[in-house]
C-alpha positions as CSV (number, residue, x, y, z in Angstrom):
1,M,10.6,83.3,0.8
2,R,12.3,81.0,3.4
3,L,9.8,79.4,5.7
4,D,11.3,80.7,8.9
5,D,11.4,84.3,7.5
6,Y,7.7,83.8,6.4
7,I,6.6,82.7,9.9
8,E,8.5,85.5,11.6
9,E,6.7,88.0,9.4
10,L,3.3,86.6,10.6
11,E,3.9,87.3,14.3
12,P,0.9,89.3,15.5
13,D,1.0,92.9,16.9
14,E,-0.5,92.1,20.3
15,E,-1.4,95.7,21.1
16,A,-3.2,96.1,17.7
17,E,-5.0,92.8,18.3
18,R,-6.3,94.1,21.7
19,R,-7.6,97.3,20.1
20,R,-9.3,95.3,17.4
21,L,-11.0,93.0,19.8
22,A,-12.3,95.8,21.9
23,K,-13.9,97.3,18.8
24,E,-15.1,94.0,17.4
25,K,-16.8,92.6,20.5
26,S,-19.2,95.5,20.8
27,Y,-22.2,93.2,21.1
28,A,-24.4,96.0,19.7
29,I,-26.9,93.6,18.1
30,T,-29.7,94.5,20.5
31,D,-29.4,98.1,19.3
32,H,-29.7,97.0,15.7
33,L,-32.8,94.9,16.4
34,A,-34.4,97.9,18.1
35,D,-33.6,100.0,15.0
36,F,-35.0,97.3,12.8
37,E,-38.3,97.4,14.7
38,R,-38.6,101.1,14.1
39,R,-37.8,100.7,10.4
40,F,-40.3,97.8,10.1
41,D,-43.1,100.0,11.5
42,D,-42.3,102.7,8.9
43,A,-42.3,100.2,6.0
44,V,-45.5,98.4,6.8
45,S,-48.8,99.6,5.3
46,G,-51.6,97.7,7.0
47,D,-50.4,94.1,6.8
48,T,-48.3,94.6,3.7
49,L,-44.5,95.2,3.5
50,V,-44.4,97.7,0.6
51,G,-41.3,98.6,-1.4
52,S,-39.5,95.4,-0.4
53,T,-36.5,94.3,-2.3
54,A,-35.3,90.7,-1.9
55,P,-31.7,89.9,-2.7
56,S,-31.8,86.3,-1.5
57,I,-33.8,83.4,-0.2
58,F,-33.7,81.0,2.8
59,V,-34.9,77.4,2.9
60,G,-35.1,75.9,6.4
61,R,-34.9,72.2,7.4
62,S,-37.1,72.1,10.5
63,N,-39.9,69.5,10.2
64,Y,-38.5,68.2,6.9
65,P,-40.0,67.6,4.4
66,D,-42.6,70.3,5.3
67,I,-40.1,73.1,5.7
68,P,-40.1,76.9,6.0
69,V,-39.3,78.7,2.8
70,G,-38.6,82.4,2.9
71,V,-37.5,85.5,1.0
72,L,-34.9,87.7,2.7
73,S,-35.3,91.5,2.4
74,P,-33.7,94.5,4.1
75,V,-36.2,96.8,5.7
76,G,-35.6,100.5,5.2
77,D,-32.4,100.0,3.2
78,E,-33.8,98.7,-0.1
79,D,-31.4,100.6,-2.3
80,A,-28.5,98.7,-0.8
81,A,-30.2,95.3,-1.0
82,A,-27.3,93.7,-2.9
83,E,-24.9,94.4,0.1
84,Y,-26.9,92.1,2.2
85,V,-26.1,89.0,0.1
86,T,-23.7,86.6,1.7
87,D,-20.7,86.3,-0.7
88,G,-17.0,86.8,-1.2
89,D,-17.5,90.6,-1.2
90,W,-17.9,90.5,2.6
91,Y,-14.3,89.3,2.9
92,Q,-13.0,91.9,0.4
93,Q,-14.7,94.7,2.3
94,G,-13.2,93.5,5.5
95,Y,-16.4,92.6,7.4
96,A,-15.9,91.8,11.0
97,I,-18.2,89.5,13.0
98,D,-20.2,92.5,14.2
99,D,-20.7,93.7,10.6
100,V,-22.1,90.3,9.6
101,L,-24.5,90.2,12.5
102,Q,-25.7,93.7,11.6
103,R,-26.4,92.7,8.0
104,R,-28.3,89.6,9.2
105,T,-30.4,91.4,11.8
106,G,-31.3,93.9,9.0
107,L,-32.9,91.2,6.8
108,L,-36.5,90.2,7.4
109,N,-37.2,86.5,6.6
110,S,-40.8,86.4,5.3
111,S,-41.6,82.7,5.2
112,K,-44.3,80.1,4.6
113,R,-44.4,76.4,5.0
114,A,-44.0,74.2,1.9
115,N,-43.3,70.6,1.1
116,V,-40.0,69.9,-0.6
117,D,-41.7,68.2,-3.5
118,S,-44.9,70.4,-3.9
119,P,-45.6,74.0,-3.0
120,S,-48.5,73.3,-0.7
121,I,-48.6,71.0,2.3
122,A,-52.4,71.1,2.1
123,S,-52.7,68.8,-0.9
124,R,-50.4,66.4,-2.6
125,L,-52.4,66.9,-5.8
126,T,-50.8,70.4,-6.3
127,P,-48.1,70.7,-9.0
128,S,-44.7,69.5,-8.1
129,V,-41.9,72.0,-7.4
130,H,-40.5,72.0,-10.9
131,D,-43.8,73.2,-12.3
132,T,-44.3,76.0,-9.8
133,W,-43.9,79.6,-11.0
134,D,-46.7,81.2,-9.0
135,G,-47.6,81.4,-5.4
136,F,-45.1,82.0,-2.7
137,V,-42.7,79.2,-3.7
138,G,-42.8,80.5,-7.3
139,I,-41.9,84.0,-6.1
140,Q,-39.1,82.6,-4.0
141,R,-37.7,80.9,-7.1
142,E,-37.9,84.1,-9.1
143,V,-35.7,85.8,-6.5
144,A,-33.2,82.9,-6.5
145,I,-32.6,82.8,-10.3
146,A,-32.6,86.6,-10.9
147,D,-29.3,88.3,-11.5
148,R,-30.1,91.2,-9.0
149,P,-32.4,91.9,-6.1
150,V,-36.1,91.7,-6.9
151,D,-38.8,94.3,-6.0
152,L,-41.7,92.7,-4.2
153,E,-44.8,93.3,-2.1
154,I,-45.2,90.9,0.8
155,G,-48.4,90.3,2.7
156,L,-47.7,89.4,6.4
157,D,-49.8,87.4,8.8
158,D,-48.1,88.8,11.9
159,T,-45.4,91.1,13.2
160,P,-41.8,89.8,13.1
161,D,-40.2,87.8,15.8
162,L,-37.1,89.9,16.5
163,G,-35.0,87.0,17.9
164,L,-31.6,86.3,16.3
165,D,-30.8,82.8,15.2
166,A,-27.1,82.5,15.9
167,G,-26.5,80.4,12.8
168,T,-24.3,77.3,12.4
169,D,-20.9,76.3,11.3
170,V,-22.3,76.2,7.7
171,A,-25.1,78.8,7.5
172,T,-25.0,82.4,8.4
173,P,-27.0,83.8,11.4
174,R,-30.6,84.9,10.7
175,G,-32.4,87.9,12.0
176,P,-36.1,88.8,12.3
177,R,-38.8,86.4,10.9
178,A,-42.4,86.8,10.0
179,N,-45.1,84.5,8.6
180,A,-45.9,85.5,5.0
181,R,-49.4,85.3,3.6
182,N,-48.4,86.0,0.0
183,A,-46.0,87.8,-2.2
184,E,-46.2,89.6,-5.5
185,L,-43.6,90.7,-8.0
186,R,-43.4,94.4,-8.8
187,E,-41.1,93.8,-11.8
188,N,-40.1,91.2,-14.2
189,P,-36.7,89.8,-13.0
190,Y,-33.9,89.3,-15.5
191,V,-32.7,85.7,-15.6
192,P,-29.2,85.1,-17.0
193,R,-29.1,82.9,-20.1
194,P,-27.0,80.1,-18.5
195,V,-29.6,79.8,-15.7
196,K,-32.4,79.6,-18.3
197,K,-30.6,76.9,-20.1
198,T,-30.4,74.8,-16.9
199,L,-34.1,75.4,-16.2
200,E,-35.2,74.4,-19.6
201,D,-33.2,71.1,-19.8
202,D,-35.4,68.6,-18.0
203,D,-32.9,65.8,-18.4
204,W,-29.8,67.5,-16.9
205,Q,-28.7,66.1,-13.6
206,A,-28.2,68.6,-10.8
207,E,-24.4,67.9,-10.6
208,G,-23.9,68.6,-14.3
209,A,-26.0,71.8,-14.1
210,M,-24.0,73.1,-11.1
211,T,-20.7,72.6,-12.8
212,Y,-22.0,74.2,-16.0
213,L,-23.0,77.3,-14.1
214,Y,-19.7,77.4,-12.3
215,R,-17.8,77.1,-15.6
216,R,-20.0,80.0,-16.9
217,G,-18.7,82.3,-14.1
218,F,-21.3,81.8,-11.4
219,D,-19.8,81.6,-8.0
220,V,-21.0,78.9,-5.5
221,Y,-23.1,81.5,-3.6
222,D,-25.3,82.0,-6.7
223,I,-25.5,78.3,-7.5
224,N,-26.5,77.2,-4.0
225,S,-29.5,79.7,-4.0
226,I,-30.7,78.3,-7.4
227,L,-30.3,74.7,-6.1
228,S,-32.1,75.6,-2.8
229,A,-35.1,76.9,-4.8
230,G,-35.6,73.6,-6.6
231,A,-34.5,74.9,-9.9
232,L,-31.7,72.4,-10.8
233,G,-31.7,68.8,-11.8
234,Q,-33.9,66.3,-13.8
235,T,-37.6,67.2,-13.7
236,E,-38.7,64.5,-11.4
237,Q,-35.8,65.0,-9.1
238,R,-36.2,68.7,-8.5
239,R,-37.1,69.7,-5.0
240,L,-36.6,72.4,-2.4
241,V,-33.2,72.0,-0.7
242,P,-32.5,73.4,2.8
243,T,-30.0,76.2,2.5
244,R,-27.6,74.5,4.9
245,W,-27.5,71.4,2.8
246,S,-27.3,73.2,-0.5
247,I,-24.2,75.2,0.6
248,T,-22.3,72.0,1.3
249,A,-23.7,70.2,-1.8
250,V,-22.4,72.9,-4.1
251,D,-19.0,73.1,-2.5
252,D,-18.7,69.3,-2.8
253,T,-19.9,69.1,-6.4
254,V,-17.7,71.9,-7.7
255,G,-14.8,70.5,-5.7
256,K,-15.2,67.1,-7.4
257,Y,-15.3,68.8,-10.8
258,L,-12.1,70.7,-10.0
259,R,-10.4,67.6,-8.7
260,G,-11.2,65.9,-12.0
261,R,-9.6,68.8,-13.8
262,I,-6.2,68.4,-12.0
263,R,-6.3,64.6,-11.9
264,N,-3.6,64.2,-14.6
265,A,-1.9,67.5,-14.0
266,P,1.8,67.6,-13.0
267,S,2.6,68.0,-9.3
268,V,3.8,71.2,-7.7
269,D,7.6,71.0,-7.5
270,E,8.3,72.5,-4.1
271,V,6.8,72.5,-0.6
272,Q,4.8,75.7,0.0
273,V,3.3,77.1,3.2
274,W,0.5,79.7,2.8
275,A,-1.2,81.5,5.6
276,N,-4.2,83.8,6.2
277,E,-6.2,85.0,9.2
278,Y,-9.7,86.3,9.5
279,M,-12.3,86.8,12.2
280,G,-10.3,85.0,14.8
281,N,-9.6,82.1,12.5
282,R,-6.0,81.4,11.4
283,Y,-5.3,79.2,8.4
284,W,-2.2,77.4,7.3
285,V,-2.1,75.7,3.9
286,V,0.8,73.3,3.3
287,L,1.2,72.1,-0.3
288,A,3.8,69.4,-1.2
289,P,4.8,67.5,-4.3
290,G,2.7,64.4,-5.0
291,T,-0.7,63.2,-6.2
292,W,-3.8,64.8,-4.8
293,E,-4.4,64.2,-1.1
294,F,-6.3,66.5,1.2
295,E,-6.8,66.9,4.9
296,L,-8.4,69.5,7.1
297,V,-7.4,69.7,10.8
298,E,-9.4,72.1,13.0
299,M,-8.1,73.2,16.4
300,K,-10.8,75.0,18.5
301,A,-9.5,76.9,21.5
302,P,-11.2,76.8,24.9
303,G,-13.7,79.6,25.1
304,S,-14.4,79.7,21.4
305,I,-18.0,79.2,20.2
306,W,-17.5,75.5,19.4
307,N,-15.5,74.7,22.6
308,P,-17.1,77.1,25.1
309,N,-15.6,75.8,28.3
310,P,-12.6,78.0,29.0
311,N,-11.0,75.3,31.1
312,D,-11.1,72.6,28.4
313,D,-8.2,71.5,26.3
314,V,-7.9,72.5,22.6
315,W,-10.5,70.4,20.7
316,L,-9.1,68.7,17.6
317,Q,-11.0,67.2,14.7
318,S,-10.0,66.2,11.2
319,A,-11.1,64.6,7.9
320,S,-9.2,63.6,4.8
321,E,-9.3,62.1,1.4
322,G,-6.9,60.4,-1.0
323,Y,-6.5,60.5,-4.7
324,E,-9.9,59.0,-5.4
325,G,-11.7,61.4,-3.1
326,R,-14.2,60.4,-0.4
327,S,-17.2,58.0,-0.5
328,S,-19.0,59.3,2.6
329,Y,-20.0,62.6,4.1
330,V,-17.5,64.3,6.4
331,E,-19.0,64.3,9.9
332,E,-16.3,65.8,12.1
333,T,-15.4,69.0,10.2
334,A,-18.7,69.1,8.2
335,G,-19.1,72.1,5.8
336,A,-15.7,73.6,6.6
337,Y,-14.1,70.6,5.0
338,Y,-15.7,71.1,1.6
339,A,-15.3,74.9,1.7
340,A,-11.6,74.7,2.5
341,R,-11.1,72.0,-0.1
342,L,-12.8,74.1,-2.7
343,G,-10.4,77.0,-2.1
344,V,-7.4,74.8,-2.5
345,L,-8.7,73.1,-5.6
346,E,-9.5,76.4,-7.3
347,Y,-5.9,77.5,-6.8
348,L,-4.4,74.3,-8.0
349,E,-6.7,74.2,-11.1
350,S,-5.7,77.8,-11.8
351,I,-2.0,76.9,-12.0
352,G,-2.6,73.5,-13.7
353,R,-1.0,71.5,-10.9
354,Q,-1.9,68.9,-8.2
355,A,-0.5,68.5,-4.8
356,K,-0.7,66.9,-1.4
357,C,-2.4,69.4,0.8
358,L,-2.9,69.9,4.6
359,V,-5.1,72.7,5.8
360,L,-4.7,73.7,9.5
361,R,-7.5,75.9,10.9
362,E,-7.0,77.4,14.4
363,V,-10.3,78.8,15.8
364,S,-9.4,81.2,18.6
365,D,-11.7,82.6,21.3
366,D,-11.8,85.8,19.3
367,Y,-14.3,83.9,17.1
368,W,-17.1,84.8,19.4
369,A,-20.1,84.3,17.1
370,P,-20.6,82.0,14.1
371,V,-20.9,83.7,10.8
372,G,-21.2,80.7,8.4
373,V,-18.8,78.6,6.4
374,W,-18.3,81.3,3.8
375,Q,-15.5,82.8,6.0
376,V,-13.6,79.4,5.7
377,R,-14.0,79.4,2.0
378,E,-12.9,83.0,1.5
379,S,-10.0,82.7,3.9
380,V,-8.5,79.7,2.1
381,R,-9.3,81.2,-1.3
382,N,-7.5,84.5,-0.3
383,A,-4.5,82.8,1.3
384,F,-3.3,82.4,-2.3
385,E,-4.3,85.9,-3.4
386,G,-3.1,89.4,-2.8
387,V,-6.1,91.1,-1.1
388,P,-6.9,94.8,-1.6
389,G,-7.1,97.0,1.4
390,S,-5.1,97.1,4.6
391,A,-4.6,94.2,6.9
392,S,-6.3,96.0,9.7
393,D,-9.4,96.4,7.6
394,R,-9.7,92.6,7.5
395,G,-9.1,92.1,11.2
396,L,-5.4,91.2,11.0
397,G,-4.2,94.0,13.2
398,E,-1.8,96.7,12.2
399,R,0.7,94.4,10.4
400,E,1.4,93.6,6.8
401,S,-0.7,90.8,5.3
402,L,1.3,88.1,3.5
403,A,-1.6,86.9,1.5
404,G,-0.2,86.1,-2.0
405,E,3.2,85.1,-0.7
406,Y,4.3,81.8,0.7
407,G,7.1,80.2,2.7
408,E,9.3,77.4,1.2
409,A,10.5,74.3,3.0
410,E,12.7,71.3,2.1
411,T,10.2,68.6,3.0
412,F,6.5,68.3,3.9
413,H,7.3,67.2,7.4
414,E,9.7,70.0,7.9
415,A,7.0,72.4,6.9
416,V,4.4,70.9,9.2
417,A,6.9,70.8,12.1
418,A,7.7,74.5,11.6
419,V,4.1,75.5,11.4
420,A,3.4,73.4,14.6
421,T,5.5,75.9,16.5
422,Q,2.8,78.5,15.9
423,L,-0.1,76.2,16.8
424,P,-1.9,75.8,20.2
425,V,-1.1,72.1,20.1
426,S,2.2,70.2,20.0
427,Y,3.6,68.6,16.9
428,A,3.2,65.2,18.5
429,R,-0.5,65.7,19.3
430,L,-1.0,67.0,15.7
431,Q,0.6,63.8,14.4
432,R,-1.7,61.7,16.5
433,K,-4.8,63.4,14.9
434,S,-3.6,64.1,11.4
435,E,-3.0,61.3,8.9
436,L,-0.9,63.5,6.6
437,A,1.2,64.9,9.5
438,A,1.8,61.4,10.6
439,G,2.6,60.2,7.1
440,L,-0.1,57.6,7.2
441,Q,-2.1,58.6,4.1
442,S,1.0,58.9,2.0
443,N,2.3,55.5,3.1
444,L,-1.1,53.9,2.3
445,N,-1.0,55.5,-1.2
446,A,2.5,54.3,-1.9
447,F,1.6,50.7,-0.7
448,S,-1.5,50.8,-3.0
449,N,0.5,51.8,-6.0
450,L,2.8,48.8,-5.5
451,E,-0.1,46.3,-5.7
């Protein structure tokens, strides 16, 4: 499809957008917390949460290395425990911001303190994390490596704190929390064979174990839970990893693996522009012939959660890499960089090509609460895919989704200039912030190849 026709098809239905926002910004979270409190009272027998089913875990980072470790379990909705797990299904089901917050406020985080290297902060003589299969840390690991939610009984030291942790640009929001005294399994969880293989190999470095699981069909959501629980890596290197860190570590590791897979692949042979929109975030992905280069540019509107002053200018930040990748952590765009890069690399690896890639993320003031970096990952992944369900189900308004189609342009800079007409910043300002839009990275690569 010609790029100008593609862009014209993406023009929003403003009336539908207003109706969507009125519904989405319901701010009904306080009602859900009150409902949680009622369900919690019904589920507790004495000081024990009976009939609990834990679909996932959480490892905090406060007071590192003596950190909070917890199991997450829905209260009063145990039969639907799997629906509370953060993964790509939330995108496919069209979750809005409010849906995510409802899911998170329905999960009780029963937690204890543990040292990242040993399960007890009381004594450094206790077994190291890799040896631990009992106690609270051991139960948490059983939950992390199981292929389905695990039935538990959890002893609590107090009633839950019903506050909502708003989350970050990487991790999802978290709901009620309670201090756990202990936890006991009510079943023997099934552990998939590939996970057993990584556990049993004491000499396998964490990076290799992660890519092995990915190649065996485990998505990054599964892998980061296993890494978080201290169940990957060489024996002496295994330790508990805060959830926020594990999410980015897995995206980065799998991304590097995929980049290696396309390193010698032929280039795409045309300039393509892909687009997607979700939860008040709009994404443009520009692919052009050439060797691998990648850049993410984020534009955050005044009044959005990361640029809250409505009188400020649009906030721009960017990060990039060339053919050899990066040697340092991305500070400006943080976890969004690795999540977006993963989505692009998965697509390129699937078609056996490499490309120069610019991802433009526009964060509007419709993004009124953070839901975690998963929405960046899934939005970029699905920019390249036809997505089941109507566009309005996924917060796109009552207009046709063009996911799975792309616009064509004659040159990379023509494509970026055309997309810039749809952005909240000028093409000139974008060029001042973006190395790829300015042509700087490409020129540096060409110069390097002449040496």
